[in-house]
MARBA-3410 file (N, C-alpha, C, O; in Angstrom, 1 decimal):
105
9.2,-18.8,-18.0,9.3,-19.5,-16.7,8.2,-20.5,-16.7,7.1,-20.2,-17.1 ~ 8.5,-21.6,-16.1,7.4,-22.6,-15.9,6.6,-22.2,-14.7,6.9,-21.3,-14.0 ~ 5.6,-23.1,-14.4,4.6,-22.8,-13.4,5.2,-22.8,-12.0,4.6,-22.3,-11.0 ~ 6.3,-23.5,-11.8,6.9,-23.6,-10.5,7.9,-22.5,-10.0,8.3,-22.5,-8.9 ~ 8.1,-21.6,-10.9,9.0,-20.5,-10.7,8.2,-19.3,-10.2,7.2,-18.9,-10.8
8.6,-18.6,-9.1,7.9,-17.5,-8.6,7.9,-16.3,-9.6,8.9,-16.0,-10.2 ~ 6.7,-15.7,-9.7,6.5,-14.6,-10.7,7.5,-13.4,-10.4,7.9,-12.7,-11.4 ~ 7.8,-13.2,-9.2,8.7,-12.1,-8.8,10.0,-12.1,-9.5,10.7,-11.1,-9.6 ~ 10.5,-13.3,-9.9,11.8,-13.4,-10.5,11.9,-12.6,-11.8,13.0,-12.1,-12.1 ~ 10.8,-12.4,-12.5,10.8,-11.6,-13.7,11.4,-10.2,-13.6,12.1,-9.8,-14.5
11.2,-9.6,-12.5,11.7,-8.2,-12.4,13.2,-8.2,-12.2,13.8,-7.1,-12.4 ~ 13.8,-9.3,-11.9,15.3,-9.4,-11.8,15.9,-9.8,-13.2,17.1,-9.8,-13.3 ~ 15.1,-10.1,-14.1,15.5,-10.5,-15.5,15.1,-9.4,-16.5,14.6,-9.7,-17.6 ~ 15.2,-8.1,-16.0,14.6,-7.0,-16.8,15.3,-6.8,-18.2,14.8,-6.0,-19.0 ~ 16.4,-7.4,-18.4,17.0,-7.2,-19.8,16.5,-8.3,-20.7,17.0,-8.4,-21.9
15.6,-9.1,-20.2,15.0,-10.2,-21.0,13.5,-10.0,-21.1,12.8,-9.4,-20.2 ~ 12.9,-10.6,-22.2,11.4,-10.7,-22.3,11.1,-12.0,-21.5,11.5,-13.1,-21.9 ~ 10.3,-11.8,-20.5,9.9,-13.0,-19.6,8.4,-13.2,-19.8,7.6,-12.3,-19.6 ~ 8.1,-14.5,-20.0,6.7,-14.9,-20.0,6.5,-16.2,-19.2,7.4,-17.0,-19.1 ~ 5.4,-16.3,-18.6,5.1,-17.5,-17.9,4.4,-18.5,-18.8,3.7,-18.1,-19.7
4.7,-19.8,-18.5,4.1,-20.8,-19.4,2.6,-20.7,-19.4,2.0,-20.9,-20.4 ~ 2.0,-20.4,-18.2,0.5,-20.3,-18.1,0.0,-19.2,-19.0,-1.2,-19.3,-19.4 ~ 0.7,-18.1,-19.2,0.2,-17.0,-20.1,0.1,-17.5,-21.5,-0.7,-16.8,-22.3 ~ 0.7,-18.5,-21.9,0.6,-19.1,-23.2,-0.3,-20.3,-23.3,-0.5,-20.9,-24.4 ~ -0.8,-20.7,-22.2,-1.7,-21.9,-22.1,-0.9,-23.1,-22.1,-1.4,-24.2,-22.4
0.4,-23.1,-21.7,1.3,-24.2,-21.7,1.4,-24.9,-20.3,2.2,-25.7,-20.1 ~ 0.6,-24.5,-19.3,0.7,-25.0,-18.0,0.5,-26.5,-17.8,1.0,-27.1,-16.9 ~ -0.1,-27.1,-18.7,-0.4,-28.5,-18.6,0.6,-29.3,-19.5,0.5,-30.6,-19.5 ~ 1.4,-28.7,-20.2,2.3,-29.4,-21.1,3.4,-30.2,-20.4,3.9,-29.7,-19.4 ~ 3.7,-31.4,-20.8,4.8,-32.2,-20.3,6.1,-31.5,-20.7,6.1,-30.7,-21.6
7.1,-31.9,-20.0,8.4,-31.2,-20.2,8.9,-31.2,-21.7,9.2,-30.1,-22.2 ~ 8.8,-32.3,-22.3,9.3,-32.3,-23.7,8.4,-31.4,-24.6,8.9,-30.7,-25.5 ~ 7.1,-31.5,-24.4,6.2,-30.7,-25.1,6.4,-29.2,-24.8,6.2,-28.3,-25.7 ~ 6.6,-28.9,-23.6,6.9,-27.5,-23.2,8.1,-26.9,-23.9,8.2,-25.8,-24.4 ~ 9.2,-27.7,-23.9,10.4,-27.3,-24.5,10.2,-27.1,-26.0,10.7,-26.1,-26.6
9.5,-28.0,-26.6,9.2,-27.9,-28.1,8.4,-26.7,-28.4,8.7,-25.9,-29.3 ~ 7.3,-26.4,-27.6,6.5,-25.2,-27.8,7.3,-24.0,-27.6,7.1,-23.0,-28.3 ~ 8.1,-23.9,-26.6,9.0,-22.7,-26.3,9.9,-22.5,-27.4,10.2,-21.3,-27.8 ~ 10.5,-23.5,-28.0,11.5,-23.4,-29.1,10.7,-22.8,-30.3,11.2,-21.9,-31.0 ~ 9.6,-23.4,-30.6,8.8,-23.0,-31.8,8.4,-21.5,-31.6,8.3,-20.8,-32.6
8.1,-21.1,-30.4,7.7,-19.7,-30.2,8.9,-18.7,-30.1,8.8,-17.5,-30.0 ~ 10.1,-19.3,-30.3,11.3,-18.4,-30.3,12.0,-18.1,-29.0,12.9,-17.2,-29.0 ~ 11.6,-18.8,-27.9,12.3,-18.6,-26.7,13.7,-19.2,-26.6,13.9,-20.2,-27.3 ~ 14.6,-18.6,-25.9,16.0,-19.0,-25.8,16.2,-19.8,-24.5,17.1,-20.7,-24.5 ~ 15.5,-19.6,-23.5,15.7,-20.1,-22.1,14.4,-20.5,-21.5,13.4,-19.8,-21.6
14.4,-21.6,-20.7,13.3,-22.0,-19.8,13.9,-22.0,-18.4,14.9,-22.6,-18.2 ~ 13.3,-21.2,-17.5,13.7,-21.3,-16.1,12.6,-22.2,-15.4,11.4,-21.9,-15.5 ~ 13.1,-23.2,-14.7,12.2,-24.1,-14.1,12.7,-24.5,-12.7,13.9,-24.4,-12.4 ~ 11.9,-25.1,-11.9,12.3,-25.7,-10.7,12.2,-27.2,-10.7,12.4,-27.9,-9.7 ~ 11.9,-27.8,-11.9,11.8,-29.2,-12.1,13.2,-29.8,-12.2,13.8,-29.7,-13.3
13.7,-30.4,-11.2,15.1,-30.9,-11.2,15.2,-32.2,-12.1,16.3,-32.5,-12.5 ~ 14.1,-32.8,-12.4,14.2,-34.0,-13.2,14.2,-33.8,-14.7,14.5,-34.7,-15.5 ~ 14.0,-32.5,-15.1,13.9,-32.2,-16.5,15.2,-32.5,-17.2,15.2,-32.9,-18.4 ~ 16.3,-32.4,-16.5,17.6,-32.6,-17.1,17.7,-34.1,-17.6,18.3,-34.4,-18.6 ~ 17.2,-35.0,-16.8,17.3,-36.4,-17.1,16.2,-36.9,-18.1,16.3,-38.0,-18.6
15.2,-36.1,-18.3,14.2,-36.4,-19.2,14.3,-35.9,-20.6,13.6,-36.4,-21.5 ~ 15.3,-35.0,-20.8,15.4,-34.4,-22.1,16.9,-34.4,-22.6,17.8,-34.3,-21.8 ~ 17.1,-34.6,-23.9,18.4,-34.5,-24.5,18.5,-33.1,-25.1,17.8,-32.8,-26.1 ~ 19.4,-32.3,-24.6,19.5,-30.9,-25.0,20.4,-30.7,-26.2,20.5,-29.6,-26.7 ~ 21.2,-31.7,-26.5,22.2,-31.6,-27.5,21.7,-31.0,-28.9,22.4,-30.3,-29.5
20.5,-31.4,-29.2,20.0,-30.9,-30.5,19.0,-29.8,-30.4,18.4,-29.4,-31.3 ~ 18.9,-29.2,-29.2,18.0,-28.1,-28.9,18.6,-26.8,-29.1,19.8,-26.6,-28.9 ~ 17.8,-25.8,-29.4,18.2,-24.4,-29.5,18.0,-23.7,-28.1,18.6,-22.6,-27.9 ~ 17.2,-24.3,-27.3,16.8,-23.7,-26.1,17.7,-24.2,-25.0,18.3,-25.3,-25.1 ~ 17.9,-23.4,-23.9,18.6,-23.8,-22.8,17.7,-23.9,-21.5,16.7,-23.3,-21.5
18.2,-24.7,-20.5,17.4,-24.8,-19.3,18.2,-24.3,-18.1,19.4,-24.6,-18.0 ~ 17.5,-23.5,-17.3,18.1,-23.1,-16.0,17.2,-23.7,-15.0,16.0,-23.4,-14.9 ~ 17.8,-24.5,-14.1,17.0,-25.2,-13.1,17.3,-24.6,-11.7,18.5,-24.6,-11.3 ~ 16.3,-24.2,-11.0,16.5,-23.7,-9.7,16.4,-24.8,-8.6,15.6,-25.7,-8.8 ~ 17.3,-24.7,-7.7,17.4,-25.8,-6.6,16.2,-25.7,-5.7,16.0,-26.7,-4.9
15.4,-24.7,-5.7,14.3,-24.5,-4.8,13.4,-23.3,-5.4,14.0,-22.4,-6.0 ~ 12.2,-23.4,-5.2,11.3,-22.3,-5.7,10.6,-21.5,-4.7,9.7,-20.7,-5.0 ~ 11.1,-21.5,-3.4,10.5,-20.7,-2.4,10.9,-19.2,-2.7,12.1,-18.9,-2.7 ~ 9.9,-18.3,-2.8,10.2,-17.0,-3.2,11.3,-16.3,-2.3,12.1,-15.6,-2.9 ~ 11.2,-16.3,-1.0,12.2,-15.6,-0.2,13.6,-16.1,-0.6,14.6,-15.2,-0.6
13.8,-17.3,-0.8,15.2,-17.8,-1.2,15.5,-17.5,-2.6,16.7,-17.3,-2.9 ~ 14.5,-17.6,-3.5,14.8,-17.3,-4.9,15.2,-15.8,-5.0,16.1,-15.5,-5.8 ~ 14.5,-14.9,-4.3,14.8,-13.5,-4.3,16.3,-13.3,-3.9,17.0,-12.5,-4.5 ~ 16.8,-14.0,-2.9,18.1,-13.9,-2.4,19.1,-14.4,-3.5,20.3,-13.9,-3.5 ~ 18.7,-15.3,-4.3,19.6,-15.9,-5.3,19.4,-15.2,-6.7,19.9,-15.7,-7.7
18.6,-14.2,-6.8,18.2,-13.6,-8.1,19.3,-13.2,-8.9,19.3,-13.4,-10.1 ~ 20.4,-12.6,-8.3,21.5,-12.2,-9.2,22.2,-13.4,-9.8,22.7,-13.3,-10.9 ~ 22.3,-14.5,-9.0,22.9,-15.7,-9.6,22.1,-16.3,-10.7,22.6,-16.9,-11.7 ~ 20.8,-16.3,-10.5,19.8,-16.8,-11.5,20.0,-15.9,-12.8,20.0,-16.4,-13.9 ~ 20.0,-14.6,-12.6,20.1,-13.7,-13.8,21.4,-13.9,-14.5,21.5,-13.9,-15.7
22.5,-14.2,-13.8,23.8,-14.5,-14.4,23.7,-15.8,-15.2,24.2,-15.8,-16.3 ~ 23.0,-16.8,-14.7,22.9,-18.0,-15.4,22.1,-17.8,-16.7,22.4,-18.4,-17.7 ~ 21.0,-17.0,-16.6,20.2,-16.7,-17.8,21.0,-16.0,-18.8,21.0,-16.3,-20.0 ~ 21.8,-15.0,-18.4,22.6,-14.2,-19.3,23.7,-15.1,-20.0,24.1,-14.8,-21.1 ~ 24.2,-16.1,-19.3,25.3,-16.9,-19.8,24.8,-18.1,-20.6,25.6,-18.8,-21.2
23.5,-18.3,-20.6,22.9,-19.5,-21.3,23.2,-19.5,-22.8,23.2,-18.5,-23.4 ~ 23.5,-20.7,-23.3,23.8,-20.9,-24.7,22.9,-22.0,-25.2,22.4,-22.8,-24.4 ~ 22.6,-22.0,-26.5,21.7,-23.0,-27.0,22.1,-24.4,-26.6,23.3,-24.8,-26.8 ~ 21.1,-25.2,-26.2,21.4,-26.6,-25.8,22.1,-26.7,-24.4,22.4,-27.9,-24.1 ~ 22.2,-25.7,-23.7,22.9,-25.8,-22.4,21.9,-26.0,-21.2,20.7,-25.8,-21.3
22.5,-26.5,-20.2,21.8,-26.7,-18.9,22.6,-26.1,-17.8,23.8,-26.3,-17.7 ~ 22.0,-25.4,-16.9,22.6,-24.9,-15.7,21.7,-25.0,-14.5,20.5,-24.9,-14.6 ~ 22.3,-25.4,-13.4,21.6,-25.5,-12.2,22.0,-24.4,-11.3,23.2,-24.1,-11.1 ~ 21.1,-23.7,-10.6,21.4,-22.6,-9.7,21.0,-23.0,-8.3,19.8,-23.3,-8.1 ~ 22.0,-23.1,-7.4,21.7,-23.5,-6.1,20.9,-22.4,-5.4,21.3,-21.3,-5.2
19.7,-22.8,-5.0,18.8,-21.9,-4.2,18.5,-22.7,-2.9,17.6,-23.6,-3.0 ~ 19.2,-22.5,-1.9,19.0,-23.3,-0.6,17.6,-23.1,-0.1,16.9,-22.1,-0.3 ~ 17.2,-24.1,0.7,15.9,-24.0,1.4,16.0,-23.1,2.6,17.1,-23.1,3.2 ~ 15.0,-22.4,2.9,14.9,-21.6,4.1,15.1,-22.4,5.3,14.4,-23.4,5.5 ~ 15.9,-22.0,6.2,16.2,-22.8,7.4,15.3,-22.2,8.6,15.4,-22.7,9.7
END
């Protein structure tokens, strides 16, 4: 998970090994460098709240997939946790998925 994703999401992804980018010292990496580092480390998926990452990266040649959250506010992410987990479970190499997480009204 990148720095913009709430830490609490990890407990909803309990069938996966979840690490935060900052735990690896990757918090300052630009998107392309983060994807490259995550692939080298053997990760399959990056969960992010950066909606622009899709337009900045070509995933066709990548082994990693991206799951982009529509919002990173924890109360709303928690409500969408099952949809996020489903997207992570369905991720395939080089894929991109967006999970609608509405803003709290």
